N, C-alpha and C positions, 0 to 999 in steps of 0.2 A: 537612472539606469539601474542602480542597485535594487531598488524596490521592484522594478520590473523583473529583474533576474530572480529574486527570491520568491516572487509571486508564481513563478513556474512551479514550485513545489506544491503548494496547495491546489493549484488549478489542474496540474497533471494528475494529482491523486483523485480529485473529484471526477475527472474524466475517466480514470481507470475504474473507479467504483461504479460509475454509471454504465460503462462499457461491460463490465463483468455482470452487472445485473441484467442488462438487456440482451447480451449475446453470449455470456459465459466465456468470454475471451478478454484477455488484456494484451493489447498490442505491444510488440517489442519496442515500437516507437516511443511509448510512454517511458519505458526504462531508459532508452537512449537519450531522450530529452532531459530526464532528471540527471543522468550522468554528465551530459554536455553542459548543463547549466551549473552544475556543482562547482567546478574549478574556478570559473570567473566569480561566482558568488562568494566562494571561500576567500579568494584573494581580496575582493572588495570589502569583505566583512572584517578584514584585518587579521584573519586566521594565519598564524605562523605556519611555516613549512612543516615543522614537526607535527603539529596538530592535524594539518592537512593529511600527512602520511598516516596518522592514526585513524582518521576517518576512512581513508582508502583501505587500510587494513581491516577495519570493521566491516566495510562493504564486501571485501573479498572473503572474509571468514564466513559471513552470513550467506554469501553465494555458494560456497562449498557445502555448508550445512543444508541449505534449502534444496540444492540440487541432489543431495543424498536423499532427502525426503521425497523429492520428485521421482528419483530412480526407484524408490520403494512403492511408488504409486499413492503416497499419502497426500500430496498436494499437486496442483497443476504447475506447469512450467512458467506460465505468466505470473502466478503467485510467487514462485521462487525468485524470478528476476525482479519483480516489483519490490519484494521484501529486501533484497540486496541493495537496490537503488535507494530505498528509504533509509537503510542502515548507513549508507554512505553519507547521507545528510545528517542523521541524528548522532552518529558516532558512538563510541564506547560510553560517553558520558550519559547517554539517554537510551541506549539499546535495551537495557533491562526494563525500564518503564514502558518503552514502546512494545516490547515482547509481551509483557503482562497485560497491557491494555489491549493489544491485538488479540490475545487469547481470550480475554474476557468478552470483548465485543464479538469475536468469532463464535464463542459459545452461545451468547445471546442470540445472534443471527441464526445459528444452526438450530437451536431449540425452537425458535420462533417459526422457522420454515418447516421443520418437522411437525410442529403442532398444527400449522396451517394446512399441511398436506393431509392431515387426518379428517378434515372437514371438506365437504363438497364446495367447489367454487360456484359462485353465482354465475348464471349463464352469460350475462354480458361481459363479465371479467374473463370467463373461459375462452372467449373469442379473441382476446388479446394474446398474441403469440408468445411474447416474453413472459407474461404472467402465467400462462398455461404451462410453459416450460419450467418455470420455477416451482409450480405446484406438482409437477410430475415427480413421483418418488424415485424414478430412475435417473433423475438429473442430480448432479452434485450440488454443492453449496457454493454460491459465488463469494468465496472467502475474500476476494479482493476488496469487497465493500468494507470488511472489518479491518483489513490491512491499511487501506487508505484512510479510513476514519481515525484509526489510532495515530497514523502519521500526522494528520491534520491537527489532532488534539495535542500532540507532543511538540509540534513545530514552534509554538510561541515560547517554549522554554529553551530553544536552541541558540547558539551563538549568532545565527543569522538574524533573528529578530532582536536579540539584545544589541546587536551592532547598530540597529536603527535608533536606539535611545542613547547610545554612547556619544 
């Protein structure tokens, strides 16, 4: 049961990344699923109530910060909610590494897409709606890909995976 619960995290993030790539949207259901799976996973991991509260505080602080960024028009609402849900799982002990990795991966993603947008698309690829949308300079960057990838890469270092080997 515990393995199934913690598997929600990487699977939900993979879904969020693919969803953002194909539709430029991250469903609220992904964030709610991550939040809903967190508490039972935390309890089954052996996380104490104090650490659980710190994880909740981390998620809440990140939610406030990311909604500020959303209000300024710097990030999308789905990105804000997804980042906060990821922060809930990684907590203060890994939020710095997560943030740096998400920034690095986001920069690589952004530069790659901007570079690809400078060259014409092959006509067979241009007929694929999601690929054409990503190639369009008026389209934003599906940053959820970087956010999710960073979460998946940090996850093995969290208490949730360490509890499997304890």
